[in-house]
N, C-alpha and C positions, 0 to 999 in steps of 0.2 A: 379876411382881415381879421383879428381878433378884437372881439369887443370889447376886452380888458383897456383896449389901447384906443377906443371910442367914447366921446362925451356926448351920447345921441339923445333926442328927445321923438318919441312917437305920437302921430295923433291919428286916431279914427276919426273919421269926417264924411257924414252924409252930405252929398252935393245938390241931387238935383233928380228929378224924374223924368224919363224919356216918355213921352205921351205915345200911347198905343192908336194906330190907325191901320185897318187892314189893307194889305198890299199896298203899302206906303214905306218912305223912308223917314225916319225923324233923328234928330241928333240933339245933344246937349254939348255946351263947352266944359271943359274939365278944367280946375283951377293949377295955375301954373306958378304957385307960390314956393314950392319945395320938391325935392325929388319925390316920387311916389314908389312905394313897396308893391302895393296889390290895388287891382280894383273889383270890386264885389258887385254883382249884379243880381237882384231880386225880380226875375221875371214873373208877373203874375195877371191872370187875365180871368175875368168874368164870364162864362159860359151860360148859355139859356139852350136846355136840352131840347130836341124834338123828341118823336118815337123811336126807342130803341137804338140810341146811338152806339157805336161801336169804334173805340179808339185805333188809330192808324199806329203802327210800328212803334215810332217814337212820339207819339203824341205831341205833347205842347213843344217839345224839342223842335219839331219839324216846321213848328209857327215862326219860329227865329230863324230865318231864310239866312241872315247874315249879320254878325256884329264886327265894326272894326273901330280902330283906335287911330285919328288920321292926325299927324304931325304937319305943321309949318303949311298947313293948307292943302298938302298933296301927298306926303309920304307917309305909306302906312306902316304902323308898329304890328298890328295882328290883323288878321282877317279871317273868319271862320264862322260857320254855321252853329246853332244852337246844340245840334244833334254833336258834331265836331268837338265843341267846347267840352260837352257834358263827359265823353270816352276818354278825352284827353285827361281831363282831371282827375276822371276816375283811376286811371292808370298813375297819375303823377301822385295821388294822394293815399293809393292802396283802398280806397274805398269809394263807393258811388255819392255824388253831391247830393244835396238835399232836393227831395223832389215828391209832390205829393201825388197820391194816388187818384187816376180819372175816376168821376162819377157818372155811372152810366143810366142813374134812374130817369125814366121817363120825365120830361118836362120840368126837370130839377133846375135851378139856378146856382151855381157853383163856381168858386174861385180856385184856379190849379196854380201852384206854385213850383218854381225850380231857382235854385241859389247856386250862381256860377261865380268863381273867382278866377281871374288871372293874375299871376305871381311875377314880378318883374324881380327874379331870383335865378340863381344858378342853382340853387336847391329850393324848389318849392315848400319843402317841408320845414325849411328851417325860416320860421316868421322872423328873424333878424339877421338874414343874410342881405347884405349891401353891396354886394359883387354886381348885379345887374339890374342897379335902380332904374327908374324913368326919369332921364334930367328933365321935368317938365319947365323947370325957370329957365331952360336955355332955350324954349320954344316961343314962336312967334305965335302959336295958336295951337289948340291942342281940343280934338272933338270926338265924342263918342258916337257913332253912328248905327242905328239899327235900321234893318231892312224886314217889315214884317209879311208872313203870309195871309192867308185866309182861313176860315173856319173850316173847311175841308181838309186841309192839313192836318188838324187835329182828329178829326172824328167825320163819320159818317152821321147824318142827322143831327147835326147840331142847327138850332132855330135861329140863333144870333150870338154874336160877343157882344157886352156892354163896354165901348171903348172909354166911357169917362172912368170904368171902374177898372180899368188894364193899364198895364204900363211896366217900366222898369226902374224900380229903386236903385239908384246907385250911391256906393260909398267908396271912399279912398282911403287908404293907410299911408299917411306922409311920416317924412322922417325929416330932421333937421339936427345942427349941432355940429360938432368938430370932431376929427379923427387925428390920431398921431400916425403919420407915414413913416416914421423911423427919421425922417430929413426935416422934422417939424411938424407943427398943428396946422393943420387947412379945415376949411369949412367943409363938410360933405358936398354942398354943391358945386364945389371945384374938384371933387375927384372923376377920374376916369372909369366909368362903367363898361362892363359888356353889354354889346348892343344885341340883345337876343329876340329874335322875331320868329314871328309864325304867319304862313298863309297856307292856301287849299286850292287845289286844282282837280277837275274831275274829267276822267277818260271814261270812254264805252269800252265794254268788255267785248272783244270778237270771240267768236265761237273757234273752237277745236284747233288751239294752238297746242302741240304736242311734242315740240321739240326746241329746245334752249337755241340751238344753232341754226334750223332750216325753218322752223314754223312755230315762233314765239311772237307773243305780247310785249312790245317795248315800249319804255315809259323814260324820259329823259329823267336823271336827277337832279331837281331845280330847287333853289337857284344855284346859280354858277358865276364866279367861283363863290365857294362856301363851305362852312364846316355845319354840317347836318348833325343836329343833337339827338333828334328822336324823330320817328314818323309813325303816324298812325294811319293806318288803310282800312277804309271801310267798304265793302262788298254790297251792293243792292240791287235787289231783284223788284224791278217796278215800285221801288222806293222801299221794300222791306228787306231788311239785313239778310245775310244768308253766306253760309260758307261752302255753297255748292259749287261756284262758278270758277274759282280759282283753285288749282291744286298744288301747285307749287311756286316758288318765288326765288328767284336768283338777284343778286346785286353784283354787278360786274364792272371793272372797269374796263374799257375800249379801247383807249388809246395806248399806243405803245405797245400791243400785245395784250391778247384777252387776259384779265386776271379776276377769278373767282372770289367775291370777299364774304360773301352770304350766297348759301344754298340749302334751303328749308322746304320741307312739306306744309303746306298752310295749315294743315289740321294739327300737326303736332307743334308746330311754333305756336299755335293758337292755344291749346289746351295748356303747353308748358308755362305760359304766361300767368297762369293763377298760381301757382307756386313760386315762381320766380319773383313777381311782383307782390306777392301775400295779399291777393286780392279774394274777397268773399265769393268771386263767381267771375266767369269768363262770359263775353256777350256775344252773340251769334254775329258773324260777320265783322267782328272787331278785331284786328291785329295791331300790335304795337312792337317796334324796334326800338331800342335804348341804346344808340350806337355808344354813348359815353360809357355805358356799362358793358356793351361787346367788345368795342375796340379801345376802352380806357381814356378815350378824347373825343370821338365822335366821327362821322363819316366825311373825310376831307377830300376833295376835289377842287384843284387849285386852278384847274382849266377851264374849259369852256362847257356851256349845255352838250350832253350828248357823250363826253369824257366818261361818265357814269352814267349807267344805266339799270333800272329795275328789267327784269326778264320775268314774264309770267308763263304758266302754262294755265290752259283754259279747259272747262269741259264742253261736251258737244250741246248741252242743252240750252246755251247762252242766247240772248235775244236783244235786239236795238235797245230796249228799257232796261238793261243791266249795265250798270256804271260801277266806275271804282273812283272812290274819293281817297286823295292822299294829302293828308295834312303835314307839314314840314315844321319843324322848329329848328332854328339856324342861326349861325352867327355868319354875315358877308365878309367874304376876304379879300373883296376889291381894296387894291392900294397895299395888299400885305404881302 
């Protein structure tokens, strides 16, 4: 919708801090006064090092095990880990989110930070996109819930975390005003918005799957029915990102006769993302498929789970500790 047709006011608003507590779940209530365009989270943690600390693969991101936005007491708008959020936003914004460098000095007391932004928008790069706002004012409750891990998720040989000096500062960007629909001027809170959601799942990677037809690693494209807008794939070897274990990926319609929609070599699709998305770097173990770009609208499954599947070929060196995380950004098609 053209902004020339809108009389809108934008409000940047700090709201609260989610208190930090190791291996615990904490939450805050999010205001429901107006539609929300974005939620901004500054995750900060004060560490006290022991001797010779070594950062884990994704450090501070691994300490944020899950963060979710819960609507009306049970419905999830998004649910993802700090690591999943970081790499999804890196692909969206064409640059990595702000993150400090871990301090490895013996016995040092230091604060590490990462800033993560969730956009309620069809185009995250358009700060005034109003097509997929979160209609918070229509909800009975709205909670941002964080699940925290422990110091060992970030580094070996951390002496302690100072809980009182750690947490998540949260801000929101609200919008109010009116929009001319062509059939009259309405309050923006009365507009229909695209309901774009995100969630994630984890599957163990089996060894030596060498044929898409007879020896393949199959995973249902979920949820269904839905239009999947984007997938983020993360391959982990004992929680370390890796490009070694999945060699090929295919997305295939299974119902009514098999039809291949995508067939790529993992490493080629991974390397291509640097120029296709204009990234300063690509990250080992991270692959993104943007189906709006690939198909011109999304990966649509109007049927049931299993009607469309991911199929993967895997290498021989995989173990029980090797996992595939799949984050889906989607619009549900139920009732459509």
